N, CA, C and O atoms as a GROMACS GRO file, in nm:
protein
  624
    1MET      N    1   8.860  11.586  11.624
    1MET     CA    2   8.784  11.687  11.553
    1MET      C    3   8.747  11.633  11.415
    1MET      O    4   8.831  11.582  11.342
    2LYS      N    5   8.622  11.646  11.381
    2LYS     CA    6   8.571  11.595  11.255
    2LYS      C    7   8.593  11.698  11.143
    2LYS      O    8   8.572  11.818  11.162
    3ALA      N    9   8.637  11.649  11.026
    3ALA     CA   10   8.662  11.738  10.912
    3ALA      C   11   8.529  11.788  10.855
    3ALA      O   12   8.426  11.721  10.863
    4LYS      N   13   8.535  11.907  10.797
    4LYS     CA   14   8.416  11.964  10.734
    4LYS      C   15   8.386  11.889  10.605
    4LYS      O   16   8.474  11.829  10.544
    5ALA      N   17   8.260  11.894  10.565
    5ALA     CA   18   8.221  11.835  10.438
    5ALA      C   19   8.275  11.921  10.324
    5ALA      O   20   8.289  12.043  10.338
    6THR      N   21   8.305  11.858  10.213
    6THR     CA   22   8.355  11.929  10.096
    6THR      C   23   8.245  12.016  10.037
    6THR      O   24   8.131  11.972  10.021
    7THR      N   25   8.282  12.140  10.006
    7THR     CA   26   8.184  12.231   9.946
    7THR      C   27   8.174  12.206   9.796
    7THR      O   28   8.260  12.139   9.738
    8GLY      N   29   8.071  12.260   9.736
    8GLY     CA   30   8.054  12.248   9.591
    8GLY      C   31   8.170  12.314   9.517
    8GLY      O   32   8.216  12.263   9.415
    9ARG      N   33   8.216  12.427   9.570
    9ARG     CA   34   8.329  12.497   9.506
    9ARG      C   35   8.457  12.414   9.514
    9ARG      O   36   8.530  12.405   9.416
   10GLU      N   37   8.483  12.352   9.629
   10GLU     CA   38   8.601  12.266   9.644
   10GLU      C   39   8.593  12.147   9.549
   10GLU      O   40   8.693  12.109   9.488
   11SER      N   41   8.476  12.088   9.537
   11SER     CA   42   8.458  11.975   9.444
   11SER      C   43   8.480  12.018   9.300
   11SER      O   44   8.541  11.946   9.222
   12GLU      N   45   8.431  12.136   9.265
   12GLU     CA   46   8.449  12.189   9.130
   12GLU      C   47   8.597  12.212   9.101
   12GLU      O   48   8.646  12.174   8.995
   13LEU      N   49   8.668  12.275   9.195
   13LEU     CA   50   8.811  12.300   9.178
   13LEU      C   51   8.889  12.169   9.169
   13LEU      O   52   8.981  12.156   9.087
   14TRP      N   53   8.852  12.072   9.251
   14TRP     CA   54   8.918  11.942   9.250
   14TRP      C   55   8.899  11.874   9.115
   14TRP      O   56   8.993  11.817   9.059
   15THR      N   57   8.778  11.879   9.063
   15THR     CA   58   8.750  11.820   8.933
   15THR      C   59   8.828  11.890   8.823
   15THR      O   60   8.886  11.824   8.736
   16LEU      N   61   8.831  12.023   8.826
   16LEU     CA   62   8.907  12.098   8.725
   16LEU      C   63   9.056  12.068   8.733
   16LEU      O   64   9.122  12.054   8.630
   17LEU      N   65   9.110  12.058   8.854
   17LEU     CA   66   9.251  12.026   8.872
   17LEU      C   67   9.282  11.889   8.811
   17LEU      O   68   9.381  11.874   8.739
   18ASN      N   69   9.198  11.792   8.839
   18ASN     CA   70   9.218  11.657   8.783
   18ASN      C   71   9.204  11.656   8.632
   18ASN      O   72   9.283  11.592   8.563
   19GLN      N   73   9.103  11.724   8.580
   19GLN     CA   74   9.084  11.728   8.435
   19GLN      C   75   9.202  11.794   8.365
   19GLN      O   76   9.248  11.746   8.261
   20ALA      N   77   9.250  11.905   8.421
   20ALA     CA   78   9.365  11.974   8.361
   20ALA      C   79   9.488  11.884   8.363
   20ALA      O   80   9.561  11.877   8.264
   21GLN      N   81   9.512  11.817   8.473
   21GLN     CA   82   9.628  11.728   8.484
   21GLN      C   83   9.618  11.613   8.382
   21GLN      O   84   9.712  11.587   8.308
   22HIS      N   85   9.505  11.547   8.379
   22HIS     CA   86   9.490  11.432   8.290
   22HIS      C   87   9.497  11.473   8.143
   22HIS      O   88   9.558  11.403   8.062
   23ALA      N   89   9.436  11.583   8.108
   23ALA     CA   90   9.440  11.629   7.969
   23ALA      C   91   9.583  11.667   7.928
   23ALA      O   92   9.627  11.634   7.818
   24ALA      N   93   9.654  11.736   8.017
   24ALA     CA   94   9.793  11.776   7.987
   24ALA      C   95   9.882  11.653   7.973
   24ALA      O   96   9.966  11.648   7.883
   25ILE      N   97   9.866  11.556   8.060
   25ILE     CA   98   9.946  11.434   8.051
   25ILE      C   99   9.917  11.360   7.922
   25ILE      O  100  10.010  11.313   7.855
   26ARG      N  101   9.790  11.349   7.886
   26ARG     CA  102   9.757  11.280   7.760
   26ARG      C  103   9.816  11.352   7.640
   26ARG      O  104   9.863  11.288   7.546
   27ALA      N  105   9.813  11.485   7.643
   27ALA     CA  106   9.871  11.562   7.531
   27ALA      C  107  10.021  11.538   7.523
   27ALA      O  108  10.075  11.520   7.414
   28SER      N  109  10.090  11.539   7.637
   28SER     CA  110  10.235  11.516   7.634
   28SER      C  111  10.268  11.371   7.602
   28SER      O  112  10.367  11.344   7.533
   29GLU      N  113  10.187  11.276   7.650
   29GLU     CA  114  10.210  11.134   7.619
   29GLU      C  115  10.206  11.109   7.469
   29GLU      O  116  10.286  11.030   7.417
   30THR      N  117  10.115  11.174   7.400
   30THR     CA  118  10.103  11.157   7.255
   30THR      C  119  10.234  11.196   7.187
   30THR      O  120  10.284  11.124   7.102
   31GLU      N  121  10.289  11.310   7.226
   31GLU     CA  122  10.416  11.354   7.167
   31GLU      C  123  10.532  11.266   7.212
   31GLU      O  124  10.618  11.232   7.131
   32LEU      N  125  10.535  11.230   7.339
   32LEU     CA  126  10.643  11.146   7.390
   32LEU      C  127  10.647  11.012   7.318
   32LEU      O  128  10.754  10.960   7.287
   33ARG      N  129  10.530  10.956   7.292
   33ARG     CA  130  10.522  10.829   7.220
   33ARG      C  131  10.588  10.841   7.083
   33ARG      O  132  10.660  10.751   7.040
   34GLN      N  133  10.563  10.953   7.014
   34GLN     CA  134  10.624  10.977   6.883
   34GLN      C  135  10.775  10.992   6.893
   34GLN      O  136  10.847  10.960   6.799
   35LEU      N  137  10.824  11.040   7.007
   35LEU     CA  138  10.968  11.056   7.028
   35LEU      C  139  11.032  10.927   7.080
   35LEU      O  140  11.155  10.918   7.090
   36GLY      N  141  10.949  10.828   7.111
   36GLY     CA  142  11.000  10.700   7.162
   36GLY      C  143  11.040  10.703   7.308
   36GLY      O  144  11.121  10.622   7.353
   37VAL      N  145  10.982  10.797   7.384
   37VAL     CA  146  11.012  10.808   7.528
   37VAL      C  147  10.881  10.794   7.605
   37VAL      O  148  10.800  10.887   7.605
   38PRO      N  149  10.858  10.680   7.670
   38PRO     CA  150  10.735  10.664   7.748
   38PRO      C  151  10.726  10.768   7.861
   38PRO      O  152  10.828  10.814   7.912
   39GLN      N  153  10.605  10.803   7.899
   39GLN     CA  154  10.580  10.905   8.001
   39GLN      C  155  10.657  10.879   8.131
   39GLN      O  156  10.722  10.969   8.183
   40MET      N  157  10.650  10.757   8.182
   40MET     CA  158  10.718  10.727   8.309
   40MET      C  159  10.870  10.739   8.295
   40MET      O  160  10.937  10.783   8.389
   41HIS      N  161  10.924  10.701   8.180
   41HIS     CA  162  11.068  10.718   8.157
   41HIS      C  163  11.102  10.866   8.159
   41HIS      O  164  11.202  10.906   8.219
   42ALA      N  165  11.019  10.947   8.095
   42ALA     CA  166  11.041  11.091   8.092
   42ALA      C  167  11.040  11.148   8.234
   42ALA      O  168  11.124  11.231   8.268
   43GLU      N  169  10.946  11.104   8.314
   43GLU     CA  170  10.937  11.154   8.451
   43GLU      C  171  11.060  11.117   8.532
   43GLU      O  172  11.111  11.200   8.608
   44VAL      N  173  11.108  10.994   8.518
   44VAL     CA  174  11.228  10.952   8.590
   44VAL      C  175  11.348  11.033   8.542
   44VAL      O  176  11.428  11.079   8.624
   45LEU      N  177  11.362  11.050   8.411
   45LEU     CA  178  11.474  11.127   8.358
   45LEU      C  179  11.472  11.271   8.410
   45LEU      O  180  11.577  11.327   8.441
   46MET      N  181  11.353  11.331   8.418
   46MET     CA  182  11.343  11.468   8.469
   46MET      C  183  11.383  11.475   8.616
   46MET      O  184  11.446  11.572   8.658
   47ILE      N  185  11.348  11.375   8.694
   47ILE     CA  186  11.384  11.374   8.836
   47ILE      C  187  11.536  11.357   8.851
   47ILE      O  188  11.599  11.429   8.927
   48VAL      N  189  11.592  11.262   8.777
   48VAL     CA  190  11.737  11.238   8.786
   48VAL      C  191  11.814  11.362   8.741
   48VAL      O  192  11.913  11.398   8.804
   49LYS      N  193  11.770  11.426   8.633
   49LYS     CA  194  11.837  11.547   8.585
   49LYS      C  195  11.810  11.668   8.673
   49LYS      O  196  11.890  11.761   8.676
   50GLY      N  197  11.700  11.667   8.745
   50GLY     CA  198  11.662  11.781   8.828
   50GLY      C  199  11.745  11.792   8.955
   50GLY      O  200  11.744  11.896   9.021
   51GLU      N  201  11.816  11.687   8.990
   51GLU     CA  202  11.898  11.688   9.110
   51GLU      C  203  12.043  11.716   9.075
   51GLU      O  204  12.083  11.700   8.959
   52ASP      N  205  12.122  11.757   9.173
   52ASP     CA  206  12.263  11.788   9.150
   52ASP      C  207  12.345  11.662   9.121
   52ASP      O  208  12.441  11.668   9.044
   53GLY      N  209  12.308  11.552   9.180
   53GLY     CA  210  12.382  11.428   9.160
   53GLY      C  211  12.286  11.312   9.150
   53GLY      O  212  12.165  11.331   9.145
   54PRO      N  213  12.341  11.192   9.145
   54PRO     CA  214  12.254  11.074   9.136
   54PRO      C  215  12.156  11.066   9.253
   54PRO      O  216  12.189  11.100   9.366
   55VAL      N  217  12.037  11.021   9.225
   55VAL     CA  218  11.932  11.009   9.327
   55VAL      C  219  11.909  10.862   9.360
   55VAL      O  220  11.948  10.774   9.284
   56THR      N  221  11.847  10.838   9.472
   56THR     CA  222  11.818  10.701   9.512
   56THR      C  223  11.684  10.657   9.452
   56THR      O  224  11.599  10.741   9.420
   57PRO      N  225  11.666  10.526   9.435
   57PRO     CA  226  11.535  10.478   9.391
   57PRO      C  227  11.422  10.522   9.486
   57PRO      O  228  11.310  10.547   9.441
   58ALA      N  229  11.452  10.530   9.615
   58ALA     CA  230  11.350  10.573   9.712
   58ALA      C  231  11.308  10.717   9.686
   58ALA      O  232  11.190  10.749   9.698
   59GLU      N  233  11.402  10.804   9.650
   59GLU     CA  234  11.368  10.943   9.619
   59GLU      C  235  11.281  10.951   9.494
   59GLU      O  236  11.187  11.030   9.488
   60ILE      N  237  11.311  10.869   9.396
   60ILE     CA  238  11.230  10.864   9.274
   60ILE      C  239  11.090  10.815   9.308
   60ILE      O  240  10.990  10.870   9.261
   61SER      N  241  11.083  10.711   9.388
   61SER     CA  242  10.955  10.655   9.430
   61SER      C  243  10.869  10.759   9.501
   61SER      O  244  10.750  10.772   9.471
   62ARG      N  245  10.928  10.833   9.593
   62ARG     CA  246  10.853  10.937   9.666
   62ARG      C  247  10.809  11.048   9.572
   62ARG      O  248  10.696  11.097   9.582
   63SER      N  249  10.896  11.089   9.481
   63SER     CA  250  10.864  11.198   9.389
   63SER      C  251  10.747  11.164   9.298
   63SER      O  252  10.664  11.249   9.267
   64LEU      N  253  10.742  11.038   9.255
   64LEU     CA  254  10.637  10.996   9.161
   64LEU      C  255  10.516  10.934   9.232
   64LEU      O  256  10.420  10.894   9.167
   65PHE      N  257  10.522  10.928   9.365
   65PHE     CA  258  10.413  10.868   9.442
   65PHE      C  259  10.381  10.727   9.392
   65PHE      O  260  10.266  10.691   9.372
   66ARG      N  261  10.487  10.650   9.372
   66ARG     CA  262  10.475  10.511   9.328
   66ARG      C  263  10.540  10.422   9.432
   66ARG      O  264  10.628  10.464   9.506
   67GLU      N  265  10.495  10.299   9.436
   67GLU     CA  266  10.552  10.202   9.528
   67GLU      C  267  10.697  10.172   9.488
   67GLU      O  268  10.729  10.171   9.369
   68PRO      N  269  10.783  10.147   9.586
   68PRO     CA  270  10.924  10.117   9.556
   68PRO      C  271  10.942  10.002   9.456
   68PRO      O  272  11.028  10.010   9.369
   69HIS      N  273  10.861   9.895   9.469
   69HIS     CA  274  10.878   9.782   9.376
   69HIS      C  275  10.841   9.821   9.233
   69HIS      O  276  10.898   9.767   9.138
   70THR      N  277  10.747   9.913   9.217
   70THR     CA  278  10.710   9.962   9.084
   70THR      C  279  10.827  10.038   9.022
   70THR      O  280  10.858  10.018   8.905
   71ILE      N  281  10.891  10.123   9.100
   71ILE     CA  282  11.005  10.202   9.052
   71ILE      C  283  11.124  10.110   9.027
   71ILE      O  284  11.198  10.131   8.932
   72SER      N  285  11.142  10.011   9.110
   72SER     CA  286  11.253   9.917   9.091
   72SER      C  287  11.241   9.847   8.955
   72SER      O  288  11.339   9.836   8.882
   73GLY      N  289  11.120   9.800   8.923
   73GLY     CA  290  11.098   9.736   8.793
   73GLY      C  291  11.119   9.832   8.678
   73GLY      O  292  11.177   9.796   8.576
   74LEU      N  293  11.071   9.955   8.693
   74LEU     CA  294  11.088  10.057   8.590
   74LEU      C  295  11.236  10.087   8.569
   74LEU      O  296  11.281  10.097   8.455
   75LEU      N  297  11.311  10.101   8.678
   75LEU     CA  298  11.454  10.130   8.668
   75LEU      C  299  11.529  10.014   8.603
   75LEU      O  300  11.624  10.036   8.528
   76THR      N  301  11.488   9.892   8.632
   76THR     CA  302  11.550   9.775   8.568
   76THR      C  303  11.529   9.780   8.418
   76THR      O  304  11.622   9.754   8.341
   77ARG      N  305  11.407   9.812   8.374
   77ARG     CA  306  11.379   9.823   8.230
   77ARG      C  307  11.459   9.937   8.167
   77ARG      O  308  11.515   9.922   8.058
   78MET      N  309  11.465  10.050   8.236
   78MET     CA  310  11.540  10.164   8.183
   78MET      C  311  11.690  10.134   8.178
   78MET      O  312  11.760  10.181   8.088
   79GLU      N  313  11.738  10.057   8.274
   79GLU     CA  314  11.879  10.020   8.274
   79GLU      C  315  11.909   9.925   8.158
   79GLU      O  316  12.013   9.939   8.093
   80LYS      N  317  11.820   9.831   8.132
   80LYS     CA  318  11.837   9.740   8.018
   80LYS      C  319  11.836   9.815   7.885
   80LYS      O  320  11.902   9.773   7.789
   81GLN      N  321  11.762   9.926   7.880
   81GLN     CA  322  11.757  10.008   7.758
   81GLN      C  323  11.875  10.104   7.751
   81GLN      O  324  11.891  10.175   7.651
   82GLY      N  325  11.957  10.108   7.856
   82GLY     CA  326  12.075  10.193   7.856
   82GLY      C  327  12.048  10.338   7.889
   82GLY      O  328  12.132  10.424   7.859
   83LEU      N  329  11.933  10.370   7.950
   83LEU     CA  330  11.897  10.508   7.982
   83LEU      C  331  11.955  10.554   8.116
   83LEU      O  332  11.992  10.671   8.131
   84VAL      N  333  11.962  10.464   8.211
   84VAL     CA  334  12.015  10.493   8.343
   84VAL      C  335  12.106  10.379   8.387
   84VAL      O  336  12.106  10.272   8.327
   85LYS      N  337  12.182  10.406   8.493
   85LYS     CA  338  12.264  10.299   8.551
   85LYS      C  339  12.259  10.313   8.702
   85LYS      O  340  12.247  10.422   8.756
   86ARG      N  341  12.270  10.199   8.767
   86ARG     CA  342  12.277  10.198   8.913
   86ARG      C  343  12.423  10.214   8.952
   86ARG      O  344  12.512  10.150   8.896
   87VAL      N  345  12.447  10.303   9.049
   87VAL     CA  346  12.582  10.333   9.094
   87VAL      C  347  12.588  10.313   9.245
   87VAL      O  348  12.502  10.364   9.317
   88ARG      N  349  12.686  10.241   9.292
   88ARG     CA  350  12.703  10.222   9.437
   88ARG      C  351  12.747  10.353   9.501
   88ARG      O  352  12.833  10.424   9.448
   89ASP      N  353  12.687  10.384   9.614
   89ASP     CA  354  12.726  10.503   9.690
   89ASP      C  355  12.857  10.472   9.761
   89ASP      O  356  12.868  10.374   9.834
   90LEU      N  357  12.958  10.556   9.740
   90LEU     CA  358  13.089  10.531   9.798
   90LEU      C  359  13.090  10.547   9.950
   90LEU      O  360  13.168  10.480  10.018
   91GLN      N  361  13.004  10.634  10.004
   91GLN     CA  362  12.997  10.652  10.149
   91GLN      C  363  12.916  10.542  10.216
   91GLN      O  364  12.952  10.493  10.323
   92ARG      N  365  12.808  10.504  10.152
   92ARG     CA  366  12.718  10.402  10.209
   92ARG      C  367  12.714  10.287  10.111
   92ARG      O  368  12.639  10.291  10.013
   93LYS      N  369  12.791  10.185  10.137
   93LYS     CA  370  12.810  10.073  10.044
   93LYS      C  371  12.680  10.000  10.010
   93LYS      O  372  12.668   9.942   9.902
   94ASN      N  373  12.584  10.003  10.101
   94ASN     CA  374  12.458   9.933  10.074
   94ASN      C  375  12.356  10.020   9.999
   94ASN      O  376  12.244   9.976   9.972
   95MET      N  377  12.395  10.142   9.967
   95MET     CA  378  12.304  10.237   9.899
   95MET      C  379  12.334  10.239   9.749
   95MET      O  380  12.449  10.240   9.706
   96VAL      N  381  12.227  10.241   9.672
   96VAL     CA  382  12.239  10.250   9.526
   96VAL      C  383  12.180  10.384   9.482
   96VAL      O  384  12.078  10.428   9.534
   97ARG      N  385  12.245  10.445   9.388
   97ARG     CA  386  12.195  10.570   9.330
   97ARG      C  387  12.176  10.550   9.181
   97ARG      O  388  12.236  10.462   9.120
   98ILE      N  389  12.089  10.632   9.124
   98ILE     CA  390  12.058  10.622   8.982
   98ILE      C  391  12.123  10.739   8.910
   98ILE      O  392  12.103  10.855   8.945
   99ALA      N  393  12.201  10.706   8.809
   99ALA     CA  394  12.267  10.809   8.727
   99ALA      C  395  12.219  10.794   8.583
   99ALA      O  396  12.186  10.684   8.539
  100ILE      N  397  12.216  10.904   8.512
  100ILE     CA  398  12.173  10.904   8.373
  100ILE      C  399  12.294  10.870   8.284
  100ILE      O  400  12.406  10.913   8.311
  101THR      N  401  12.270  10.794   8.179
  101THR     CA  402  12.376  10.756   8.084
  101THR      C  403  12.374  10.854   7.966
  101THR      O  404  12.288  10.941   7.958
  102ASP      N  405  12.470  10.837   7.876
  102ASP     CA  406  12.472  10.921   7.754
  102ASP      C  407  12.344  10.902   7.674
  102ASP      O  408  12.286  10.999   7.625
  103LYS      N  409  12.299  10.777   7.662
  103LYS     CA  410  12.174  10.751   7.591
  103LYS      C  411  12.056  10.816   7.663
  103LYS      O  412  11.964  10.867   7.599
  104GLY      N  413  12.059  10.812   7.795
  104GLY     CA  414  11.955  10.878   7.874
  104GLY      C  415  11.958  11.029   7.856
  104GLY      O  416  11.853  11.093   7.851
  105GLU      N  417  12.077  11.085   7.845
  105GLU     CA  418  12.091  11.229   7.818
  105GLU      C  419  12.026  11.266   7.684
  105GLU      O  420  11.957  11.367   7.674
  106LYS      N  421  12.048  11.182   7.583
  106LYS     CA  422  11.988  11.208   7.452
  106LYS      C  423  11.835  11.201   7.461
  106LYS      O  424  11.766  11.285   7.404
  107ALA      N  425  11.785  11.102   7.533
  107ALA     CA  426  11.640  11.091   7.552
  107ALA      C  427  11.587  11.212   7.629
  107ALA      O  428  11.480  11.264   7.598
  108TYR      N  429  11.662  11.256   7.730
  108TYR     CA  430  11.622  11.372   7.809
  108TYR      C  431  11.614  11.497   7.721
  108TYR      O  432  11.520  11.576   7.733
  109ARG      N  433  11.712  11.514   7.633
  109ARG     CA  434  11.711  11.631   7.544
  109ARG      C  435  11.590  11.629   7.451
  109ARG      O  436  11.540  11.735   7.411
  110LYS      N  437  11.541  11.511   7.416
  110LYS     CA  438  11.421  11.502   7.333
  110LYS      C  439  11.300  11.562   7.404
  110LYS      O  440  11.206  11.610   7.339
  111LEU      N  441  11.303  11.559   7.536
  111LEU     CA  442  11.188  11.610   7.613
  111LEU      C  443  11.164  11.758   7.587
  111LEU      O  444  11.052  11.806   7.600
  112SER      N  445  11.269  11.831   7.551
  112SER     CA  446  11.251  11.973   7.521
  112SER      C  447  11.175  11.993   7.390
  112SER      O  448  11.128  12.103   7.362
  113ASP      N  449  11.163  11.885   7.310
  113ASP     CA  450  11.087  11.892   7.186
  113ASP      C  451  10.937  11.872   7.205
  113ASP      O  452  10.860  11.882   7.110
  114VAL      N  453  10.896  11.844   7.329
  114VAL     CA  454  10.754  11.822   7.356
  114VAL      C  455  10.685  11.958   7.363
  114VAL      O  456  10.687  12.025   7.466
  115SER      N  457  10.627  11.996   7.252
  115SER     CA  458  10.567  12.129   7.242
  115SER      C  459  10.434  12.140   7.316
  115SER      O  460  10.388  12.250   7.345
  116ALA      N  461  10.370  12.026   7.346
  116ALA     CA  462  10.242  12.030   7.416
  116ALA      C  463  10.256  12.100   7.550
  116ALA      O  464  10.169  12.178   7.589
  117ILE      N  465  10.365  12.073   7.621
  117ILE     CA  466  10.386  12.134   7.752
  117ILE      C  467  10.398  12.286   7.736
  117ILE      O  468  10.333  12.363   7.808
  118THR      N  469  10.482  12.329   7.642
  118THR     CA  470  10.501  12.472   7.618
  118THR      C  471  10.371  12.536   7.572
  118THR      O  472  10.335  12.645   7.617
  119SER      N  473  10.302  12.469   7.483
  119SER     CA  474  10.176  12.523   7.430
  119SER      C  475  10.072  12.540   7.540
  119SER      O  476  10.005  12.644   7.549
  120ILE      N  477  10.060  12.439   7.624
  120ILE     CA  478   9.961  12.444   7.732
  120ILE      C  479   9.998  12.554   7.832
  120ILE      O  480   9.913  12.634   7.871
  121MET      N  481  10.124  12.558   7.872
  121MET     CA  482  10.166  12.655   7.972
  121MET      C  483  10.169  12.797   7.917
  121MET      O  484  10.160  12.893   7.994
  122SER      N  485  10.181  12.812   7.786
  122SER     CA  486  10.190  12.946   7.728
  122SER      C  487  10.059  13.024   7.735
  122SER      O  488  10.057  13.145   7.710
  123CYS      N  489   9.950  12.957   7.768
  123CYS     CA  490   9.824  13.032   7.783
  123CYS      C  491   9.824  13.114   7.911
  123CYS      O  492   9.734  13.194   7.934
  124LEU      N  493   9.927  13.094   7.996
  124LEU     CA  494   9.940  13.170   8.120
  124LEU      C  495  10.053  13.271   8.107
  124LEU      O  496  10.157  13.242   8.048
  125SER      N  497  10.033  13.389   8.160
  125SER     CA  498  10.139  13.490   8.164
  125SER      C  499  10.246  13.443   8.264
  125SER      O  500  10.224  13.349   8.340
  126SER      N  501  10.359  13.509   8.263
  126SER     CA  502  10.466  13.476   8.359
  126SER      C  503  10.415  13.490   8.502
  126SER      O  504  10.444  13.406   8.588
  127ARG      N  505  10.340  13.595   8.526
  127ARG     CA  506  10.284  13.617   8.660
  127ARG      C  507  10.187  13.504   8.698
  127ARG      O  508  10.190  13.455   8.811
  128GLU      N  509  10.103  13.463   8.603
  128GLU     CA  510  10.009  13.354   8.631
  128GLU      C  511  10.083  13.222   8.653
  128GLU      O  512  10.042  13.141   8.737
  129GLN      N  513  10.190  13.200   8.578
  129GLN     CA  514  10.268  13.078   8.598
  129GLN      C  515  10.330  13.076   8.738
  129GLN      O  516  10.329  12.972   8.804
  130GLU      N  517  10.384  13.189   8.783
  130GLU     CA  518  10.440  13.197   8.918
  130GLU      C  519  10.332  13.175   9.024
  130GLU      O  520  10.354  13.106   9.123
  131SER      N  521  10.216  13.234   9.001
  131SER     CA  522  10.105  13.217   9.093
  131SER      C  523  10.059  13.071   9.098
  131SER      O  524  10.031  13.017   9.204
  132LEU      N  525  10.053  13.009   8.980
  132LEU     CA  526  10.015  12.868   8.973
  132LEU      C  527  10.117  12.782   9.048
  132LEU      O  528  10.080  12.692   9.123
  133LYS      N  529  10.244  12.810   9.026
  133LYS     CA  530  10.350  12.735   9.096
  133LYS      C  531  10.333  12.748   9.247
  133LYS      O  532  10.338  12.648   9.318
  134ASP      N  533  10.313  12.869   9.295
  134ASP     CA  534  10.295  12.891   9.439
  134ASP      C  535  10.173  12.815   9.491
  134ASP      O  536  10.178  12.753   9.597
  135THR      N  537  10.065  12.820   9.415
  135THR     CA  538   9.942  12.751   9.456
  135THR      C  539   9.962  12.600   9.457
  135THR      O  540   9.921  12.533   9.552
  136LEU      N  541  10.025  12.546   9.353
  136LEU     CA  542  10.048  12.402   9.347
  136LEU      C  543  10.141  12.355   9.458
  136LEU      O  544  10.121  12.248   9.515
  137LEU      N  545  10.244  12.433   9.488
  137LEU     CA  546  10.334  12.398   9.598
  137LEU      C  547  10.258  12.396   9.731
  137LEU      O  548  10.281  12.309   9.815
  138LYS      N  549  10.168  12.493   9.749
  138LYS     CA  550  10.088  12.497   9.872
  138LYS      C  551   9.996  12.375   9.880
  138LYS      O  552   9.985  12.312   9.985
  139LEU      N  553   9.932  12.342   9.768
  139LEU     CA  554   9.844  12.225   9.767
  139LEU      C  555   9.923  12.095   9.791
  139LEU      O  556   9.879  12.007   9.865
  140ARG      N  557  10.040  12.085   9.727
  140ARG     CA  558  10.122  11.965   9.746
  140ARG      C  559  10.166  11.954   9.891
  140ARG      O  560  10.163  11.845   9.948
  141HIS      N  561  10.207  12.065   9.950
  141HIS     CA  562  10.250  12.064  10.090
  141HIS      C  563  10.137  12.015  10.181
  141HIS      O  564  10.159  11.933  10.270
  142ARG      N  565  10.018  12.067  10.158
  142ARG     CA  566   9.904  12.027  10.242
  142ARG      C  567   9.868  11.882  10.220
  142ARG      O  568   9.835  11.812  10.316
  143ALA      N  569   9.874  11.834  10.096
  143ALA     CA  570   9.845  11.694  10.067
  143ALA      C  571   9.948  11.603  10.135
  143ALA      O  572   9.912  11.497  10.187
  144LEU      N  573  10.074  11.644  10.134
  144LEU     CA  574  10.178  11.565  10.200
  144LEU      C  575  10.156  11.562  10.351
  144LEU      O  576  10.183  11.461  10.416
  145GLU      N  577  10.108  11.673  10.406
  145GLU     CA  578  10.073  11.674  10.548
  145GLU      C  579   9.962  11.573  10.576
  145GLU      O  580   9.966  11.501  10.675
  146GLU      N  581   9.863  11.568  10.487
  146GLU     CA  582   9.753  11.472  10.502
  146GLU      C  583   9.805  11.329  10.499
  146GLU      O  584   9.756  11.242  10.571
  147LEU      N  585   9.905  11.306  10.415
  147LEU     CA  586   9.966  11.173  10.405
  147LEU      C  587  10.068  11.147  10.514
  147LEU      O  588  10.120  11.037  10.529
  148ARG      N  589  10.095  11.252  10.592
  148ARG     CA  590  10.194  11.247  10.699
  148ARG      C  591  10.334  11.218  10.647
  148ARG      O  592  10.414  11.149  10.711
  149MET      N  593  10.362  11.271  10.529
  149MET     CA  594  10.496  11.258  10.470
  149MET      C  595  10.578  11.377  10.517
  149MET      O  596  10.544  11.492  10.487
  150ARG      N  597  10.683  11.351  10.588
  150ARG     CA  598  10.765  11.458  10.645
  150ARG      C  599  10.888  11.488  10.560
  150ARG      O  600  10.944  11.597  10.568
  151GLN      N  601  10.930  11.392  10.478
  151GLN     CA  602  11.050  11.413  10.398
  151GLN      C  603  11.018  11.500  10.277
  151GLN      O  604  10.917  11.478  10.211
  152PRO      N  605  11.103  11.598  10.249
  152PRO     CA  606  11.078  11.682  10.132
  152PRO      C  607  11.098  11.603  10.003
  152PRO      O  608  11.180  11.511   9.997
  153LEU      N  609  11.024  11.640   9.902
  153LEU     CA  610  11.040  11.576   9.773
  153LEU      C  611  11.161  11.635   9.702
  153LEU      O  612  11.185  11.755   9.711
  154PRO      N  613  11.238  11.550   9.632
  154PRO     CA  614  11.359  11.602   9.570
  154PRO      C  615  11.336  11.688   9.448
  154PRO      O  616  11.423  11.767   9.412
  155TYR      N  617  11.220  11.676   9.383
  155TYR     CA  618  11.199  11.751   9.258
  155TYR      C  619  11.056  11.794   9.248
  155TYR      O  620  10.970  11.714   9.285
  156PRO      N  621  11.022  11.908   9.204
  156PRO     CA  622  11.102  12.030   9.196
  156PRO      C  623  11.100  12.102   9.328
  156PRO      O  624  11.161  12.208   9.341
   0.00000   0.00000   0.00000
């Protein structure tokens, strides 16, 4: 079965979604740079903190839609900076998990100082934020179906 052509409305929504995402990221990157926390480090720290326990590099890779080798290099740099550490899984000896260090905790706490995120999101009421969350989850679910990704993302 052949897919339908994209409508003008779908293209407009897609463009707006991309513009909103890119503008919000640039606004937060500006503040993160001033705090000394690069955007990708912040994203990894949020994923690691968002889970109950240490996460695997593969889970981080899937969450950020990045290739495993890209995440491996990023984790190596973050480990050298003392933000995270690799921990052997006691049940599965060949498995490595990523845990946040004290220095990583301090960097994570700085993320709450990024007012751009709060400022941007505050233009929406609580109801609109919940509606946006539901809509984004639905869009993410459908996009993952398109990619044929069956494993759930660990965050959020």
